[in-house]
N, C-alpha and C positions, 0 to 999 in steps of 0.2 A: 497202759502199763509200759514201763521203761524197757528199753532194749539193752542187751549186753553187747558192747562194741569192742572188738579186738583192735589194738593199735600196734602196728609193727614200726618200731622206732629205735634208732641208735644215735650215737654222737653225730654232730654237725647237721642235724635236721634244721629246716627253716623254721625259726622260732614261732612266728605268728601262724604258720600253717598247721601247727599243733595247738597252740594256746587258744586261738580264736574258735576253731571248730569244737575243741574240748569244752570250752566255756558254754557255747551254744547248746551242745548236746546235753551237758550236765544240767543246764537251766531248764531243758525240756524234759528232764527226769530220766535220762539215760545214764548207763554206767559204762565207764571206759576202763579197760584192762590193758596196761602198757606191757608189751612183750619184746624181749631182746634175747640175747644168748643166755643170760642168767638173771634170776630174780635178785632184788635187793640193791642193785647198783643204781647209780644216777647217771643219766646221759645229759649232755649239754648241747644247746642250740648253737648254730654257727654264728649268730649275732651276739652270743654271750648274754642274752637276756633271759632265756628260759632254761630251767633244768627240769627233768622229768624222772621220777622214781619208777624203776622197773618193777612191775607187780609179779610177773611170771617169766620163767625161762621158756624158750620155744619147745623144749622137750617135755614141759609140764602141761602143755595145752593141746586141745584137739579142736579143730574148726567147728565141730558139731556143737560145742558148748556156747557158741556165739551167734548173734543175730545179724551182725554186720561187721565190716572191716574198714578201718581208716588208714590210709597211706599218706602221711605228710611228706612234703618234698625236702629240698636241700640235698646234701650228700648222703643222707641216711639210706634212701632206697637203693642207691648204687652199691653201697657197702653190703646191705642185707642180701641183695640178689646174688652175691658171690657164694652164699650159703644155701644149699639145696633145700634145707628145712623150711626156710622162709618162703622160698619160691613155691614149694609144694603146698604150704599153708594157704598162700594167696590163691593158687590154682583151685583149691578145694572150694573156696567161696564162690569163685566164678562158675565152676562146674555145678554147684548146688543152687545157683541163681539167687544167692543171698546178696543183699546190697553191699556194694564196694564203693568207697569214696576215695578218690586219688587226685591229689593236686600237685601241680608243678612237675617235679621229677618223680612223684609217686608212681606214675604209670610204668616206670622202668621195671618194677616188680611184675607188672602184668605182661610186659613185653617178654621178659625172661620166662614167665610161666606159660608163654604161648597162648594167651587167653584173649587176644584182641582181634583175631581174624573175623572180619565182617562186622566188627562193632564200631559204633560211632564214638569218637573220643577226641580229647584234646590234651595238651600238656604244655610244659615250658617250651619256648620257641626252639631251643637247642635240641630237643628230642622229637621234633615234628617229623623229620626224615625217618627216625627210628620207628616211630608209630606207624608210618606208612609202610615201611619194610615189614613190620609185624602184621600187616594186613588190615589195620584199622582204617575206617573212613574218617579222615582227619577234618576237623572243623576248627577254625581259628576264632573261637567264641569264648566268652567269659565262663560259660558253664554248658556242658553237654550231658544230657541224660539219655542213656541207651537202654532200651528194652525194660524200662522200669526197674533197673538193677544197678547199672554203673553210672556214677556221677564223677565227671572229671572237669578240672579247671586248670588254667594256665599259670597263674602267678598270684602273689599276695593280694593284689588289687581286686582279684576276682572272688575273694573270700566271702563277701556278703551273699553273692549269688550261689556260690558253692554251698554255704551253710543253709540257705533257703531251700535249695533242691534236695539236699541230703536230709534235712528235717522232714520234708514232705514224704520221702520214702520211708523214713523211720516211723512216721505216724500211721502208716498203712497196717 
């Protein structure tokens, strides 16, 4: 049975870090709900290739409604982490031990949620020091899976491995 996946996303996300996982998850029978500040708007990727329609506003959703969380990279996570509602939503997935998939700059939301202490993780090179300061055990690898819950990757080139490990968790 397909899982319901929350996606926290706003303008300037890294196009392929949304489109590629979204395609793989949908092909595997999962449903994605795109969440931003308000429903009905369209957000644009920083490469100008992808646009995403927002299904729900952050105030309309509860983490308990979802099976997993996807955090695409680009400038999107840094913008969203300035809003406590998105940080709290992210933290609830980590606290509930639900699958979280974060790529590139996606882990910035996990850093702000103070959810990486003692966790194995990776991310884009420019946030490696931030991950270490957040207490994560940093691994410079294409994909890192921690405690059968958290899947992190560094960059667009890592997407095939990111999707593979994410889909494995969703299949459980």
